[in-house]
TORLOSE-491839 format. One line per 3 residues: their letters; for each residue x, y, z of N, C-alpha, C, O, CB. Coordinates in steps of 0.2 Angstrom, whole numbers, plus 5000, padded with zeros to 4 digits. Each point is the difference from the previous one (the first is absolute). Glycine has a CB too. Example, Ala and Ser with C-alpha at 12.3 -4.5 7.8 and 13.67 -1.06 7.14 Angstrom:
2
AS = 5066 4972 5039 4996 5006 5000 5004 5006 5000 5005 4999 5003 4986 4995 5003; 5007 5011 4990 5004 5006 5001 4996 5005 5003 5003 5006 5001 5003 4991 4989
***
This chain:
279
XXX = 6758 5777 5452 5007 4996 4996 5003 5003 5004 4997 5004 5003 5003 4993 4986; 5006 5003 5012 5007 5002 5003 5005 5004 4994 5000 4997 4994 5000 4991 5015; 5003 5018 4992 5001 5003 4996 5008 4998 5000 5002 4997 5004 4988 5010 4996
XXX = 5013 4996 4995 5007 5000 4999 5002 5004 5004 4996 5005 5000 5004 4992 4989; 5006 5005 5016 5002 5007 5001 5008 4998 5000 5003 4996 5001 4986 5009 5007; 5012 5002 4989 5006 5002 4998 5002 5006 5004 4997 5005 4998 5001 4991 4992
XXX = 5006 5005 5014 5003 5004 5006 5005 5003 4999 5005 4997 4998 4990 4997 5008; 5005 5014 4993 5005 5003 5000 5007 4999 5000 5005 5001 4996 4987 5003 5007; 5009 4992 5002 5006 4998 5001 5002 4994 4997 5006 4998 5001 4994 5007 5008
XXX = 4997 4992 4988 5002 4996 4992 5001 5004 4992 5002 4997 4995 4991 4995 5011; 5002 5015 4996 5002 5003 4993 5008 5003 4999 5002 5001 4995 4985 5001 5004; 5014 4998 5005 5008 5004 4997 5002 4996 5001 5003 4998 4995 4999 5012 5008
XXX = 4998 4985 5002 5005 4992 4996 5000 4998 4993 5005 5000 4997 4992 4995 5012; 4997 5003 4988 5000 4998 4994 5003 5005 4996 5005 4998 4996 4985 4995 5006; 5008 5013 4997 5006 5004 4998 5006 4999 4999 5003 4998 4995 4991 5008 5008
XXX = 5010 4995 5001 5005 4998 5003 5004 4994 4996 5005 5000 4997 4989 5005 5013; 5001 4989 4992 5002 4993 4996 5000 5001 4994 5005 4998 4997 4992 4995 5010; 4997 5009 4990 5001 5001 4991 5004 5004 4996 5001 5000 4994 4988 4998 5008
XXX = 5016 5008 5003 5004 5004 4998 5006 4995 5001 5005 4999 4996 4989 5013 5006; 5005 4984 5005 5009 4996 4999 4998 4995 4996 5006 4998 4998 5000 5003 5012; 4990 4995 4988 4998 4996 4994 5002 5000 4994 5002 4995 4996 4990 5007 5010
XXX = 5007 5005 4994 5002 5002 4991 5006 5000 5000 5003 4997 4996 4988 5009 4999; 5013 5000 5012 5007 4998 4999 5003 4994 5000 5004 5000 4996 4996 5009 5007; 4999 4989 4999 5005 4991 4999 4993 4993 4998 4995 4998 5004 5016 5006 5010
XXX = 4989 4995 4980 4996 4994 4997 5003 4995 5003 4996 4995 5000 5000 5010 4989; 5009 4993 5013 5003 4993 5002 4998 4999 5008 5004 4996 5004 5008 5005 4986; 4984 5001 5013 4996 5001 5006 4992 5001 5001 4997 5004 4998 5014 4999 5003
XXX = 4988 4991 5003 4993 5001 5000 4998 5004 5004 5003 5000 5006 4996 4991 4990; 4996 5014 5003 4997 5004 5003 4996 5001 5006 4994 5000 4998 5008 5001 4994; 4999 4999 5015 5000 4997 5006 4998 5007 5003 5001 5005 4997 5009 4985 5002
XXX = 4986 5010 5007 4997 5006 5005 5000 4996 5007 4998 4995 5001 4994 5011 4989; 5010 4999 5014 5000 4997 5008 4995 5001 5004 4998 5004 5004 5012 4998 4995; 4988 4992 5000 4991 4998 5006 5004 5003 5007 5004 4997 5003 4988 4988 4992
XXX = 5005 5023 5007 5002 5002 5006 4997 4997 5006 5003 5002 5005 4999 5006 4990; 4995 4987 5006 4996 4997 5004 5004 4995 5003 5002 4999 5006 4990 5003 4988; 5009 4995 4998 5001 4992 5002 5009 4999 4998 5002 4995 5001 4983 4999 4996
XXX = 5018 5011 5001 5007 5002 4998 5002 4995 4997 5005 4999 5001 4998 5006 5007; 4995 4991 4987 5002 4997 4995 4998 5003 4993 4994 5003 4999 5007 4989 5009; 5004 5005 4986 4999 5005 4994 4993 4996 4996 4998 4994 5001 5016 5011 4999
XXX = 4985 4999 4995 4992 4996 4997 5000 5004 4994 4999 5006 4999 4992 4992 5011; 5010 4998 4985 5004 4999 4994 4992 5003 4997 4995 4998 5003 5016 4991 4998; 4988 5017 4994 4995 5002 4996 4999 4993 4996 5004 4997 4998 4999 5016 5001
XXX = 4991 4986 4999 4995 4997 4994 5004 5001 4996 5003 5006 5000 4985 4996 5002; 5014 4993 4993 5003 4998 4992 4994 5001 4997 4995 4998 5003 5014 4993 4997; 4992 5013 4995 4994 5001 4996 5001 4995 4996 5006 4999 4998 4991 5014 5003
XXX = 4996 4981 4997 5000 4994 4998 4996 5001 4991 4994 5003 5000 5006 4990 5014; 5002 5006 4979 4997 5002 4996 4998 4992 4997 5003 4995 5002 5002 5019 4998; 4990 4988 4994 4997 4994 4999 4998 5002 4993 5000 5006 4997 4996 4989 5016
XXX = 5002 4998 4982 4999 4999 4996 4991 4998 5000 4998 4997 5005 5017 5000 4993; 4981 5004 4995 4994 4998 5001 5000 4994 4994 5002 5001 4994 4992 5011 5011; 5004 4982 4996 5002 4995 4997 4993 4998 4995 4999 5000 4994 5011 4996 5016
XXX = 4984 5002 4996 4995 5000 4997 4994 5004 5001 5001 5003 5005 5005 4988 4994; 4988 5010 5000 4993 5003 5003 4995 4993 4997 4999 4996 4996 5004 5019 5003; 4994 4986 5009 4993 4996 4998 4994 5002 5001 5000 5006 5001 5005 4987 5002
XXX = 4990 5005 4996 4992 5003 5002 5000 4997 5007 5002 4994 5003 4989 5005 4985; 5006 5007 5015 4999 4997 5007 4993 5004 5001 4999 5005 4996 5014 4993 5010; 4981 4998 5001 4994 5002 5000 4999 5007 5002 5000 5000 5006 4997 4989 4995
XXX = 5003 5016 4996 5000 5007 5005 4994 5000 5003 4998 5006 5002 5008 5001 4990; 4989 4988 5010 4996 4999 5007 5001 4999 5005 4996 5000 5005 4999 4999 4990; 5013 4997 5005 5004 4999 5006 5003 5004 5003 5005 5002 4998 4996 4991 4999
XXX = 4997 5009 5008 5004 5004 5006 5005 4995 5004 4999 4997 5005 4991 5013 4997; 5014 4989 4994 5006 4998 5002 5004 5000 5004 5005 5004 5000 4993 4997 4993; 5001 4994 5013 5006 5001 5007 5006 4995 5000 5005 5002 5003 4985 5002 5005
XXX = 5008 4989 4989 5005 4998 5001 5003 4997 4995 4997 5003 4996 4999 4996 5013; 5008 4997 4988 5002 4997 4992 5006 4995 5002 5005 5002 5004 4992 5010 4987; 5000 4981 5005 5006 4996 5001 5002 4996 4993 4998 5001 4994 4998 4997 5020
XXX = 5008 4999 4987 5001 4997 4993 5004 4991 5001 5005 4998 5003 4998 5017 4991; 4991 4981 5003 5001 4992 5003 5001 4996 4993 4996 5002 4996 4995 4997 5016; 5013 4997 4987 4997 4996 4995 4998 5001 4996 4995 4997 4998 5002 4999 5008
XXX = 5005 5010 4990 4995 5002 4994 4993 5006 4999 4998 5003 4996 5006 4983 5003; 4995 5013 5009 4995 5004 5003 5000 5006 5003 5005 5001 5004 4993 4989 4998; 4998 5014 4997 5000 5008 5005 4994 4996 5007 4997 4995 5000 5003 5020 4987
XXX = 5002 4989 5017 4996 5000 5006 4998 5005 5002 5005 5004 5001 5000 4988 5003; 4989 5012 4997 5001 5007 5001 4994 5001 5006 4994 4998 4999 5011 5005 4987; 4996 5000 5018 4995 5003 5006 4997 5007 4998 5004 5005 5000 5004 4988 5011
XXX = 4987 5006 4989 4996 5008 4998 4997 5002 5006 4998 4996 5004 4998 5002 4984; 5003 5009 5013 4997 5004 5006 4993 5002 4999 4996 4998 4995 5015 5006 5008; 4987 5001 5001 4994 5002 5001 4993 4997 5003 4999 4994 4998 5007 5011 4993
XXX = 4990 4997 5014 4996 4996 5003 4993 4998 4994 4997 5005 4998 5007 5000 5014; 4994 4991 4987 4995 4995 4998 5003 4998 4993 4997 4997 4995 4992 5008 5012; 5017 4997 4992 5002 4997 4993 5008 4996 5001 5004 4999 4995 4989 5011 4997
XXX = 5009 4988 5013 5007 4999 5002 4999 4993 4998 4995 4997 5001 5009 5011 5008; 5003 4990 4988 5001 4993 4998 5006 4997 5000 5004 5003 5001 4987 4998 4993; 5010 4994 5004 5007 4995 4998 5000 4996 4995 4995 4996 4998 5006 5002 5012
XXX = 5004 5003 4985 4997 4997 4994 5007 4998 4997 5005 5003 5001 4983 5004 4998; 5010 4987 4994 5006 5000 4998 4996 5003 4993 4994 5001 4999 5015 4989 5008; 4999 5012 4989 4997 5003 4994 5005 4998 4994 5006 5000 5003 4987 5010 5003
XXX = 5007 4989 4988 5004 5001 4993 5006 5006 4999 4999 5006 4999 4990 4988 4996; 5016 5002 5006 5002 5007 5001 5001 5004 4992 5001 5006 5000 5005 4990 5013; 4995 4999 4981 5000 5003 4991 4993 5004 5000 5000 5006 4997 5006 4982 4995
XXX = 4988 5009 5012 4994 5003 4997 4996 5005 5003 4995 5002 4998 5006 4988 4997; 5003 5011 5015 4996 4999 5005 4994 5000 5002 4997 5003 5003 5009 5000 4996; 4992 4990 4998 4993 4998 5000 5000 4996 5008 5004 4996 5002 4994 5003 4984
XXX = 4996 5003 5018 5001 4997 5006 4997 4991 5000 4994 4999 4997 5005 5016 5008; 5005 4980 4997 4999 4994 5000 4996 4997 5006 4998 4994 5001 5012 5005 4991; 4991 5006 5012 4997 4995 5008 4998 5005 5006 5005 5001 5004 5006 4989 4993
XXX = 4986 5012 5004 4999 5005 5008 4997 4996 5006 4998 4994 5000 5000 5016 4993; 5002 4992 5009 4998 5001 5007 4997 5007 5004 5003 5003 5004 5005 4989 4996; 4985 5008 4999 4999 5007 5002 5001 5000 5010 4999 4995 5003 4992 5009 4984
XXX = 5012 5003 5016 4998 4999 5006 4995 5004 5003 4998 5005 4998 5012 4991 5002; 4987 5002 5006 4995 5003 5006 4999 5008 4997 5005 5002 4996 5001 4989 5016; 4989 5015 4989 4999 5005 4998 5004 5003 5006 5004 5004 4999 4985 4996 4992
XXX = 5011 4997 5015 5004 5004 5004 5006 5000 4999 5003 5003 5005 4990 4996 5003; 5011 4998 4989 5007 5000 4999 5005 5005 4995 4997 5001 4995 4998 4988 5007; 5009 5012 4999 5003 5005 4994 5006 4995 5000 5001 4997 5005 4996 5017 4997
XXX = 5005 4984 4992 5005 4994 4998 5005 5005 5001 4998 5005 5001 4997 4986 4990; 5011 5008 5009 5007 5002 4999 5005 4996 4999 4998 4995 4997 4999 5012 5008; 5009 4993 4997 5006 4996 4997 5000 4992 4999 4999 4998 5006 5007 5012 4998
XXX = 4995 4985 4992 5002 4996 5001 5006 4995 4998 5003 5001 4995 4986 5002 5007; 5014 4992 5002 5007 4995 4996 4999 4993 5002 4997 4998 5004 5011 5010 4998; 4994 4989 4993 5002 4993 4997 5004 4997 5008 5005 5003 5001 4997 5000 4982
XXX = 4997 4994 5020 5005 4993 5002 4996 4994 5002 4995 4999 5002 5014 5008 5002; 4997 4988 4994 4996 4994 5001 4995 4999 4998 4998 4996 5003 5006 5003 5004; 4992 5003 4988 4994 4997 4997 4995 5003 5001 4995 5000 4996 5008 4991 5006
XXX = 4998 5012 5002 4995 5006 5003 5001 5006 4997 5006 5003 4998 4993 4991 5012; 4995 5009 4990 4998 5007 5001 4999 5003 5006 4995 4999 5003 5000 4999 4989; 5009 5007 5010 4997 5005 5005 5000 5008 4999 5004 5003 4996 4999 4989 5010
XXX = 4991 5011 4997 4996 5006 4997 5000 5003 5008 4998 4997 5005 4994 4998 4983; 5010 5012 5010 4998 5004 5006 4994 5004 4998 4998 5001 4994 5014 4999 5009; 4984 5003 5002 4995 5005 5000 5002 5007 5003 5005 5000 5004 4987 4992 4997
XXX = 5006 5013 4997 5001 5006 5002 5000 5002 5005 5005 5001 5003 4994 5000 4990; 4993 5000 5012 5000 5002 5008 4995 4995 5002 4995 5001 5002 5008 5013 4998; 4999 4981 4999 4993 4991 5002 5005 4999 5005 4998 4997 5005 4995 4994 4984
XXX = 5014 5011 5011 5004 4993 5004 5002 4993 4998 5004 4997 5004 4991 5008 5002; 5001 4993 4988 5000 4995 4998 5003 4996 4995 5000 5004 4995 4993 4999 5009; 5010 4992 4995 5003 4998 4995 4995 4994 4998 4996 4997 5004 5015 5008 4999
XXX = 4992 4994 4989 4998 4994 4996 5005 4993 4998 5005 5001 4997 4987 5010 4998; 5006 4984 5006 5004 4995 4996 4996 4996 4995 4995 4997 5002 5013 5002 5008; 4996 5000 4983 4994 4995 4996 5005 4996 4997 5005 5000 5002 4985 5009 4994
XXX = 5007 4987 5000 5006 4994 4997 5000 5002 4994 4994 5001 4998 5004 4988 5008; 5007 5013 4990 5005 5002 4995 4996 4998 4993 4999 5004 4995 5013 4993 5012; 4985 4997 4993 4997 4998 4996 4992 5001 4997 4998 5003 4995 5011 4991 5009
XXX = 4989 5003 5002 4992 5003 5000 4999 5007 5001 4998 5004 4996 4999 4985 5010; 5005 5014 4999 5000 5009 5003 4994 4998 5007 4997 5005 5001 5005 5004 4984; 4997 4985 5018 4993 4996 5003 5006 5002 5006 5006 4998 5000 4985 4990 4992
XXX = 5004 5018 5012 5002 5002 5007 5002 4996 5003 4997 4994 4998 4997 5013 5002; 5011 4991 5008 5001 4995 5003 5000 5002 5006 4997 4996 5004 5007 4998 4988; 5000 5012 5010 4998 5001 5007 5001 5006 4999 5000 5003 4994 5002 4989 5012
XXX = 4996 5012 5001 5003 5009 5002 5005 5000 5004 5002 4994 5003 4987 5011 4997; 5014 5000 5000 5006 5002 5008 4999 5007 5001 4999 5004 4995 5011 4989 5002; 4990 5009 5010 4999 5009 5001 5011 5000 4999 5004 4996 5000 4981 5007 5014
XXX = 5015 5006 4984 5006 5003 5003 4997 5005 5002 4995 5002 4998 5014 4993 4997; 4997 5008 5010 4998 5005 5006 5002 5007 4995 4997 5005 5002 5007 4986 5011; 4999 5010 4982 5001 5008 4997 4992 5004 4999 4994 4997 5001 5018 4998 4990
XXX = 4989 5010 5009 4993 5004 5000 4999 4999 4994 4995 4997 4999 5005 5013 5008; 5004 4991 4986 4998 4999 4994 5005 4994 4996 5005 4999 5002 4991 5013 4999; 5001 4985 4995 5003 4996 4995 5000 5003 4995 4994 5002 4997 5003 4989 5008
XXX = 5010 5009 4991 5000 5000 4991 5003 4997 4995 4997 4999 4995 5002 5009 5007; 5008 4988 4999 5004 4998 4995 5002 4993 5004 5002 5000 5006 5001 5013 4988; 4998 4981 5002 5004 4996 5003 5004 4995 4996 4999 4998 4994 4993 5004 5014
XXX = 5014 4996 4995 5005 4995 4995 5001 4995 5005 4996 5000 5005 5010 5008 4987; 4999 4989 5006 5003 4993 5005 5007 5001 4998 5003 5002 4995 4986 4988 5004; 5015 5006 5007 5010 4999 4997 4999 4991 5001 5005 4996 5002 5005 5018 5006
XXX = 4982 4983 4990 5001 4993 4999 5000 4996 5006 5000 4993 4999 5006 5010 4992; 4994 5001 5016 4998 4998 5007 4998 5003 5004 4999 4998 5006 5008 4996 4994; 4990 5014 4999 4997 5004 5003 4994 5004 4996 5001 5001 4994 5010 4999 5012
XXX = 4984 5001 4995 4998 5006 4997 4999 5006 5002 4997 5002 5005 5000 4990 4991; 5007 5013 4998 4999 5006 5003 4996 5004 4997 4999 5000 4994 5011 4999 5011; 4988 5008 4999 4993 5003 5000 5003 5007 5000 5004 5000 5005 4987 4991 5000
XXX = 5008 5016 4993 4999 5005 5002 4992 5004 5001 4995 4998 4998 5017 5002 4999; 4991 5004 5006 4991 5003 5005 5000 5007 4997 4995 5002 5002 5005 4993 5012; 5003 5009 4983 4998 5005 4997 5006 5007 5003 5001 5006 4999 4984 4987 5000
XXX = 5018 5002 5004 5009 5006 5004 5005 4997 4995 5000 4998 4994 5000 5002 5023; 5005 5002 4990 5005 4995 4999 5005 4995 5003 5006 4999 5001 4991 5009 4994; 4995 4989 5005 5003 4994 5005 4998 4994 4993 4996 5000 4995 5001 5005 5023
XXX = 5009 4989 4986 4997 4993 4994 5000 4997 5007 5002 5003 5006 5004 4996 4979; 4990 4995 5014 4996 4996 5005 5001 4994 4997 4999 4999 4994 4992 5008 5011; 5013 4988 5000 5002 4993 4998 4998 4995 5003 5004 4996 5003 5004 5008 4995
XXX = 4984 4994 5000 4998 4991 5003 5001 4996 4999 5002 5000 4994 4993 5001 5008; 5004 4994 5001 4999 4993 5000 4995 4998 4997 4995 5001 5003 5009 4999 5006; 4995 4996 4985 4995 4999 4995 4994 4993 5005 4994 4998 4999 5017 5005 4988
XXX = 4994 4997 5018 4995 4993 5003 4994 5003 5005 4994 5001 5000 5017 4990 5000; 4996 5012 5005 4996 5003 5007 4998 5007 4998 4995 5003 5003 5012 4991 5007; 4996 5010 4985 4997 5006 4998 5005 5003 5006 4999 5006 4998 4987 4991 4996
XXX = 5016 5003 5009 5003 5004 5008 5005 5004 4994 5000 4998 4994 5001 4991 5020; 5002 5017 4989 5005 5003 4997 5006 4999 5003 5001 4999 5006 4991 5008 4991; 5013 4993 4999 5005 4998 5001 5006 5005 5001 5006 4999 5003 4989 4991 4992
XXX = 5004 5016 5001 5006 5004 4999 4996 5005 4994 4995 4999 4997 5017 4992 5006; 4992 5016 4998 4997 5007 4997 5006 5002 4999 5005 4997 5003 4984 5006 5003; 5013 5002 4988 5001 5002 4998 4999 5007 5000 4994 5002 4999 5007 4989 4999
XXX = 5004 5015 5003 4998 5009 4998 5004 5000 4994 5006 4997 4999 4992 5011 5013; 4997 4996 4983 5005 5001 4993 5002 5008 5001 4996 5004 5002 4997 4986 4988; 5012 5010 5008 5003 5009 5000 5004 5001 4994 5002 4995 4995 5001 5005 5018
XXX = 4998 5005 4986 5006 5003 4994 5002 5006 5004 5000 5001 5006 4994 4997 4979; 5009 5005 5010 5004 5004 5004 4997 5005 5004 5003 5004 5004 5004 4994 4989; 4987 5003 5005 4996 5007 5002 4998 4998 5007 5001 5003 5004 4993 5002 4983
XXX = 5004 4986 5014 4997 4997 5007 4997 4996 4997 5001 4997 4995 4997 5011 5013; 4993 4991 4997 4995 4994 4997 4997 5002 4993 4997 5005 4998 4999 4992 5013; 5004 4997 4987 4997 5000 4993 4993 4999 5000 5000 4994 4997 5011 5002 4998
XXX = 4983 5005 5006 4994 4999 5001 4998 4999 4993 5002 5000 4995 4997 5006 5014; 4993 4992 4994 4995 4998 4991 5005 4995 5000 5004 5004 5001 4990 5007 4990; 5009 4983 5009 5001 4997 4998 4993 4994 4996 4994 5000 5002 5017 5007 5005
XXX = 4991 4989 4989 4993 4996 4997 5004 4996 4994 5005 5001 4997 4984 5008 5005; 5007 4987 4997 5000 4994 4995 5008 4998 5000 5003 5003 4997 4986 5002 4994; 5013 4990 5012 5007 5000 5003 5001 4992 4993 4995 4997 4997 5005 5010 5021
XXX = 5006 4991 4981 5001 4997 4997 5007 4996 5000 5005 5003 4998 4985 5003 4998; 5012 4987 5006 5007 4999 5001 5002 4997 4995 4997 4996 4998 5004 5005 5012; 5006 5001 4987 5003 5000 4995 5008 5001 5000 5002 5006 4999 4986 4997 4997
XXX = 5016 4991 5004 5005 5000 5001 5004 5001 5006 5005 5003 5001 4992 4998 4990; 4997 4996 5016 5003 5002 5007 4998 5009 5000 5002 5001 5006 5010 4989 4993; 4986 5014 4999 4997 5007 5002 4993 5000 4999 4996 4996 4997 5014 5009 4999
XXX = 4988 5000 5008 4992 5000 4998 5000 5006 4995 5003 5005 5002 4991 4990 5010; 5004 5004 4984 4996 5006 4996 4992 5003 5002 4996 4997 5003 5011 4997 4988; 4992 5012 5007 4995 5001 5003 4995 5007 4999 5002 5005 5002 5005 4987 5006
XXX = 4988 5008 4989 4996 5008 4999 5002 5004 5006 5003 4997 5005 4986 4998 4990; 5010 5010 5005 4999 5006 5003 4993 5004 4997 4999 5003 4994 5015 4997 5008; 4983 4999 5002 4993 5003 4999 4999 5008 4999 5002 5005 5003 4994 4985 5006
XXX = 5000 5010 4984 4999 5008 4998 5006 5003 4997 5002 5006 5000 4990 4997 5011; 5013 4991 4987 5006 5001 4996 5002 4998 4997 4998 4994 5000 5005 5009 5006; 5001 4997 4988 5001 4995 4994 5006 4996 5003 5003 4995 4997 4994 5012 4992
XXX = 5004 4994 5015 5008 4996 5004 4999 4993 5002 4996 4999 5005 5009 5013 5000; 4999 4983 4991 5002 4996 5005 5006 4998 5002 5004 4997 4997 4988 5001 4999; 5008 5002 5010 5006 5000 5006 5002 4991 5001 4996 4996 5000 4999 5018 5009
XXX = 5014 4987 4992 5003 4994 4998 5004 5001 5008 5004 5004 5002 4998 4996 4981; 4994 4993 5022 5001 5001 5005 5004 4993 5002 4999 4995 4999 4992 5014 5001; 5016 4996 5006 5004 4993 5001 4994 4995 5008 4996 5003 5004 5022 5006 4992
XXX = 4983 4986 5003 4997 4997 5004 5002 4999 5008 4997 4999 5005 5000 4998 4984; 5011 5003 5011 5004 5002 5006 5000 5005 5002 5000 4999 5006 5005 4994 4992; 4995 5012 5001 5000 5007 5002 4993 5004 5001 4998 5002 5005 5013 4997 4989
XXX = 4985 5002 5000 4995 5001 4999 5001 5008 4997 4996 5005 5000 4999 4986 5009; 5010 5009 4989 5003 5005 4996 4997 5001 4992 5000 4995 4998 5011 5003 5010; 4988 5005 4989 4998 5004 4992 5006 5000 4997 5004 5003 5003 4987 5005 4999
XXX = 5010 4988 4993 5007 4999 4999 5000 5001 4991 5004 5000 4995 5000 4991 5017; 4988 5009 4989 5000 5001 4992 4993 5004 4996 4996 5002 5005 5010 4985 4996; 4992 5015 4994 4994 5006 4999 4999 4998 4992 5005 5000 4996 5000 5013 5014
XXX = 4991 4986 4987 4998 5002 4994 4992 5002 5000 4995 4998 5003 5015 4993 4993; 4991 5015 4999 4994 5004 4998 4997 4999 4994 5002 5002 4994 5003 5005 5014; 4989 4990 4993 4996 4994 4995 4995 5005 4998 4994 4998 4999 5008 4989 5007
XXX = 4999 5020 4993 4994 5005 4995 5001 4999 4995 4995 5001 4996 5004 5007 5009; 5006 4990 4992 4999 4999 4992 4994 4995 4998 4996 4999 4995 5018 5002 5003; 4985 4993 5009 4996 4996 4998 4991 5002 5004 4996 4996 4999 5016 4994 4999
XXX = 4987 5014 5004 4993 5003 5000 4999 5003 4995 4995 5000 4998 5004 5001 5011; 5006 5003 4987 5001 5003 4996 4996 4997 4992 4995 5001 4998 5017 5003 5010; 4993 4991 4991 5000 4995 4995 4991 4997 5000 4997 4998 4995 5019 4998 5009
XXX = 4980 5004 5005 4993 4994 5000 4995 5007 4999 4994 4999 4999 5010 4987 5013; 4999 5019 4988 4995 5005 4998 4997 5003 5007 4994 5003 5001 5002 4990 4987; 5009 5007 5016 4996 5000 5008 5003 5006 5001 5007 5000 4999 4992 4988 5006
XXX = 4996 5020 4999 5003 5004 5001 5002 5001 5006 4999 4995 5004 4996 5008 4989; 5009 5001 5009 5004 5003 5009 4995 4997 5002 4995 5000 4998 5010 5011 5004; 4997 4984 5006 4997 4999 5004 4994 5006 5004 5002 5005 5002 5009 4988 4997
XXX = 4983 5004 5001 4995 5005 5001 5000 4997 5008 4997 5005 5004 4994 4998 4983; 5011 4992 5017 4995 5000 5008 4994 4999 5000 4997 5000 5005 5008 5007 4998; 4992 4991 4989 4992 4998 5000 4998 4993 4998 5003 4998 4995 4996 5013 5002
XXX = 4997 4983 5007 5000 4996 5000 4994 4997 4994 4997 4995 4999 5009 5007 5013; 4994 5003 4985 4994 4997 4993 5003 5001 4994 4996 5001 4996 4992 5004 5009; 5020 4994 4992 5001 5001 4996 5007 4995 5000 5003 4997 5005 4989 5014 4993
XXX = 5011 4990 4995 5006 4998 4999 5005 5004 5005 4999 5006 5001 4999 4990 4988; 5007 5000 5013 5002 5005 5007 5009 4996 4998 5003 4999 4995 4983 5004 5018; 5016 4997 4996 5006 4998 5000 5002 4994 4996 4997 4995 4999 5002 5012 5010
XXX = 5009 4994 4989 5003 4992 5002 5001 4997 5005 5002 5001 5006 5004 5002 4988; 4990 4991 5004 5000 4995 5007 5001 4993 4997 4995 4999 4997 4998 5009 5010; 5011 4986 4994 5000 4994 4997 5005 4998 4997 5002 5000 4994 4988 5002 5005
XXX = 5015 4994 5006 5006 4999 4996 5000 4992 5000 4996 4998 5005 5012 5013 4998; 4995 4984 4993 4998 4993 4999 5010 4999 4996 5003 5003 4996 4978 4997 5002; 5019 4995 5006 5006 4999 4997 5001 4991 4998 4998 4996 5004 5006 5016 5004
XXX = 5000 4988 4985 4998 4992 4999 5009 4997 4999 5003 5002 4995 4982 5001 4997; 5017 4991 5015 5006 4999 5002 5003 4998 4995 5005 5003 4999 4992 4995 5010; 4999 4997 4988 5001 4996 4993 5004 5004 4995 5006 4998 4999 4982 4996 5003
XXX = 5009 5011 4995 5002 5004 4994 5003 5005 5003 5002 5004 4996 4989 4992 4997; 5010 5006 5012 5002 5006 5005 4995 5008 4995 5003 5004 4996 5014 4989 5009; 4976 5007 4997 4998 5005 4995 4996 5002 5005 4998 4995 5004 5004 5001 4985
XXX = 4996 5011 5012 4995 5002 5006 4996 5006 4995 5002 5005 4996 5007 4994 5016; 4985 4998 4990 4994 5005 4998 4994 5004 5004 4995 4998 5003 5008 4994 4990; 4998 5014 5007 4995 5004 5001 4996 5004 4998 5000 5001 4994 5005 4998 5010
XXX = 4991 5002 5000 4993 5004 4999 4998 5004 5005 5003 4999 5006 4994 4992 4987; 4998 5014 5007 4995 5003 5005 4995 5000 4999 4997 4998 4996 5009 5006 5006; 4991 5000 5004 4992 4999 5000 4995 5004 4995 5001 5005 4998 5002 4995 5014
XXX = 4992 4996 4986 4997 4999 4995 5004 5004 4992 4997 5003 4996 4992 4996 5015; 5017 4998 4990 5004 5001 4993 4998 4995 4994 4999 4994 5000 5012 5010 5007; 4988 4999 4988 4998 4996 4994 5008 4993 4998 5000 4995 4997 4991 5019 4997
XXX = 5013 4990 5008 5005 4995 4996 5004 4996 5007 4999 5002 5006 5004 5007 4981; 5002 4985 5012 5004 4998 5005 5008 5001 4995 5001 5000 4994 4989 4990 5014; 5015 5012 4997 5006 5000 4996 5006 4994 5002 5002 4999 5006 4995 5014 4992
XXX = 5006 4984 4996 5004 4997 5002 5007 5003 5000 5001 5001 4994 4992 4991 5003; 5012 5010 5006 5005 5003 5000 5006 4996 5003 5000 4995 5002 4992 5015 4997; 5015 4997 5001 5006 4994 5000 5002 5006 5005 4999 5006 4998 5004 4984 4989
XXX = 5001 5008 5021 5001 5006 5002 5007 4997 5000 5002 4994 5000 4987 5011 5006; 5015 5001 4994 5008 5003 5001 5003 4998 5008 5003 5004 5003 4995 5008 4987; 5000 4982 5012 5001 5000 5007 5006 4994 5003 5001 4999 5006 4985 5007 4995
***
């Protein structure tokens, strides 16, 4: 995985900007991008309220999460146990599932036009399922070395690959039509995971952190940042360990556009939370 770079040339800028912002609360804090010569705003702090909590299958290594018509759809990872499933929100019970072949590690998924699209980790292959039956209908290929999370904008599929790049692909031809580099005031923001389109912005987990980032889909800039460590603590999860064997990182964002609800969970977490972001 690529690591996030914070070069020394940006550290003194951050301090200077922070002091300036404290001295003038009416002006948004900004830094000057030394390479592009444009002002980049420091991401706003996004606060949140926990509205409800629900049981979640602790054996699910959650890679993708979606909400549609009263049902949660989830993609789970790990070789030999990956699947796509429908889950009852209130009970956490698995209503229907399709298990993947052992050579595939399931990654992110999204729902578009009555179909479920799912990535695999390092196999370069994706799957398309019928939304109602979870029956696999076709496969597709993608060029990135790894597949992580996936969402859509109503017209194109959007996935990340563990770097700071978002890939836009056509859902019919599966050809890539656009790339969007995600940056903040320090530069590239790597290890993006599990994106979700909400109100025209992409919200994404950042792997091995408790952060959800709000990303401008035009510029790629991170415009907001929520620290959800309270959820991890409330779920009884220790600090991220980097191990694949137990409850670990925050991963899973689902949005109910009808009622404006957001659901969040993590890998092997026993709980799923309904939250309201101040966004």
